[in-house]
C-alpha positions, 0 to 999 in steps of 0.5 A: 479543492484543486483536482487531483493530478493524474500521473502515472508511475515510471515503467521500465517497459511497455504498458500492458493494455489489452481489455481482455486481460488485466492491467497491472501498474507500473513499477520503478525497479530498484537494482538494490532489491531482488527483482522478482520480489519488487515485481511480485508485490508490485503485482500483488497490490494491483490484485489487491487493489483491483476493481469489481469490474477489472477482468481476472485474467493476466497478460501472458508471461512474456507481456509481463516481463515486458511490462515490467522490464525484466526476464520471463525467468524473473517474472516466473519467480515473481508469479510463482511467489503469488501463487504460493500465496492463493492470489493467483492460479495457472493452467496449462494452456489456458493462462494465469487468473487472479482468485476471485476470492484473493485477499490479503493474510494477516501478516504484515511484512516489511521487506525493504520497498515502497511497493511492499508497503503499498502491498501490505496495505492494500486490499481490505475495505477502507472507509474514510472517516474523515479528513481536514486541516488539523494543528500538527501535533507536538510529538510530530513537529519534528518532522514538519518544522516549516509547518504550524497546521497540516492535513489529517486523513482518518480511515478504517480497514475491515476484514474482506470476509466478515466485515470485522475492523482490522485496523484504523489509520491517521495520516498527517500529510502537507498542505500542498500535497493535500490540495491534489488528493482525491479523497476518493481514491483512499478508499481504494488505495494507501495514502503511499500509493496516491502520494507516488502514483497520482499526486507524483510525489518521488518518494524516496525512503519510509523509516517505519517504528513498530511498538506495542502499545494499549488501546486507548477509547478511540482505538478501542471503539473503533476496532471493537476491542477492550480497552486497554487490550493489546494494539500494534502501533506503527509509524510511518514517516515518508521523505520525498527525494529532497528529504522533505517529509511528506507524511506521517502515518499512524496505524493502530492494528489490533493485536489479535490479527496481525504479526510483523515480520522485518526481512534484512538483506545481507548485501 
């Protein structure tokens, strides 16, 4: 396998690199969405995907605002959102700190940006169940009209506290891109983030479909739920900037643990 190509995501401002503070990922801003929301979701994903050895102290508001290329007021609003979620705590004269026990809550929020998808899929311990080439399933053939074979990745996510399985994901990826994926990255990051920030795919959009289904034998076994119990079945089709489908994700969520909230902007 060809070694993965490491590419930093584009940044609107100068990177934050002090060794004594946590270094969040970069962000390419979408001017059609609220800036504070994009920044909060990007920083949220960085926090939930941080390594145990990473510092808990965040850079100052000014440094973070420069890093993301936004105003201090916008940065302050983004931090207020994360504080309300319990992901960070702010202390006068001491600074802002990541809560050591911070974890992602159960609601899955699809709010109109790639960073929102990354954020909602980050933070839970992930086990890579396996990967390898497979025929393109008949129900997904429309997304890969030029392929007869793709590369499938299967992962199981667990609750960060009790270790209970919460969802399992299967991604079907184009072989040329799969050759540049380091499987170890998938134990830490969602496929969307790996494709965008590590492989360097310029993602233009993701089309999401959520439907209620009954647990099949494999889902029942992996999620430790009764056969035919309710699950939420999510399908995400990811397109690059040429309009080509690069990844199709199918995620099965435990119906007793998750709900979906979709917010539509009127403008």
